C-alpha positions as CSV (number, residue, x, y, z in Angstrom):
1,S,0.0,0.0,0.0
2,M,1.0,3.6,-0.6
3,L,2.0,6.4,1.7
4,A,-1.2,8.0,3.1
5,K,-2.3,11.0,1.1
6,K,-1.7,13.5,3.9
7,F,1.9,12.6,4.0
8,R,2.5,13.3,0.4
9,L,3.8,16.7,-0.7
10,K,1.6,17.6,-3.7
11,K,1.1,21.3,-4.2
12,E,3.4,22.9,-6.6
13,T,3.9,26.0,-4.4
14,D,5.0,23.7,-1.6
15,I,7.4,21.8,-3.8
16,K,8.9,25.0,-5.2
17,K,9.5,26.3,-1.7
18,V,11.4,23.2,-0.8
19,L,13.4,23.4,-4.1
20,Q,14.3,27.1,-3.5
21,E,14.8,27.1,0.3
22,G,15.5,23.5,1.2
23,R,18.8,22.0,2.3
24,F,20.3,19.6,-0.1
25,L,22.0,16.2,0.3
26,K,22.9,13.4,-2.1
27,N,24.5,10.1,-2.3
28,K,25.0,7.4,-5.0
29,Y,21.7,7.6,-6.8
30,L,19.4,9.6,-4.6
31,R,19.1,13.3,-3.8
32,I,17.0,15.0,-1.2
33,K,15.9,18.5,-0.5
34,Y,14.2,19.2,2.8
35,K,12.9,22.0,4.9
36,K,10.9,22.5,8.1
37,N,7.1,22.8,7.6
38,N,4.4,23.9,10.0
39,A,2.6,20.6,10.2
40,E,2.7,18.0,12.9
41,Y,3.8,15.5,10.3
42,S,6.3,15.3,7.5
43,R,5.4,15.2,3.8
44,F,7.3,13.6,1.0
45,A,7.3,14.0,-2.7
46,T,8.9,11.3,-4.9
47,P,9.0,12.7,-8.4
48,V,10.4,10.3,-11.0
49,G,10.9,12.0,-14.3
50,L,11.2,10.9,-17.9
51,K,15.0,11.1,-17.7
52,V,14.8,8.1,-15.4
53,S,12.7,6.0,-17.7
54,K,10.4,6.6,-20.7
55,K,8.2,3.8,-19.4
56,A,5.5,4.8,-16.9
57,V,5.5,1.3,-15.5
58,T,9.1,1.6,-14.5
59,R,8.7,5.2,-13.1
60,N,5.7,4.0,-11.1
61,K,7.5,1.0,-9.7
62,I,10.3,3.3,-8.5
63,K,7.8,5.7,-6.9
64,R,6.0,2.8,-5.2
65,R,9.3,1.5,-3.8
66,L,10.3,4.8,-2.4
67,Q,6.9,5.4,-0.8
68,E,6.8,1.9,0.6
69,I,10.2,2.4,2.2
70,L,9.0,5.6,3.8
71,R,5.7,4.0,4.9
72,L,7.5,1.1,6.6
73,N,10.0,3.4,8.4
74,W,7.4,6.1,9.2
75,E,7.6,5.8,13.0
76,N,11.2,6.6,12.7
77,I,10.9,9.7,10.6
78,K,10.9,13.0,12.3
79,P,7.7,15.1,12.0
80,S,7.4,18.6,10.6
81,Y,9.6,18.4,7.4
82,D,8.8,18.7,3.7
83,V,11.1,16.4,1.8
84,L,11.7,15.9,-1.9
85,V,13.3,12.6,-2.9
86,M,14.8,12.7,-6.3
87,V,16.4,9.8,-8.1
88,S,19.1,9.3,-10.8
89,P,18.5,7.0,-13.7
90,T,20.9,4.4,-12.3
91,I,18.3,3.6,-9.6
92,K,16.7,1.3,-12.2
93,E,19.4,-1.3,-11.7
94,K,19.1,-1.2,-7.9
95,K,17.3,-3.8,-5.8
96,Y,14.7,-2.8,-3.2
97,Q,17.1,-3.4,-0.3
98,Q,19.8,-1.2,-1.8
99,I,17.3,1.6,-2.4
100,E,16.1,1.3,1.2
101,K,19.6,1.3,2.7
102,T,20.5,4.3,0.6
103,L,17.4,6.3,1.3
104,L,17.6,5.7,5.1
105,E,21.3,6.6,5.1
106,L,20.4,9.9,3.4
107,L,17.6,10.6,5.8
108,R,19.9,9.8,8.7
109,Q,22.5,12.2,7.4
110,A,19.9,14.9,7.1
111,Q,19.0,14.2,10.7
112,L,15.4,13.4,9.6
113,L,15.4,10.1,11.5
114,K,14.5,9.9,15.2
115,Q,17.5,7.8,16.2
């Protein structure tokens, strides 16, 4: 199942704000931009563009994986941040476990995890 709707960063104005004002971190094939929000919970956007794959099926699979990783680790994610998770095309070759490890490492580095 997917990340609940309220935890998804949807509005273009909100996304723009994160892009313009957010802090930036990257590792092998993931990049995040993140900034404080005024909500009691965090919100995530997982855009996967045409550069990553021309196939919608592939793009959606990557999105689902990212959202699933976030959902399963949700108790551990700090509240009150807006986070944009961006991927590089090489993510296509990665297994779920690699993506999970990399995303959690990045969130830890950004101090977005509770422990």
